[in-house]
C-alpha angles and dihedrals in degrees: 000000000000093000092053090047093051092048092049092048090052092050091050091048089058089056099039121359091195094068115107112206122202128194113226116202135168120249088244089065096037098056100054099032114019093043090066114111095236092050090049089052090052091048091051095043094050094035094234113185110219131201110194116194138181108219093196099057095022094237122154126199118191 
């Protein structure tokens, strides 16, 4: 997921460097995977902007 996101962001940057790309993920994916320390380090290193949402209660956390 992160690898695909980073590749897509790089491709968009070649077309328009002003575009800001965010990765939207459900809370069910965030808690077990994105909360891991290594994944957090990758997110910080590559400055990935996350949008975490709960599809049940329709809550979004940026």
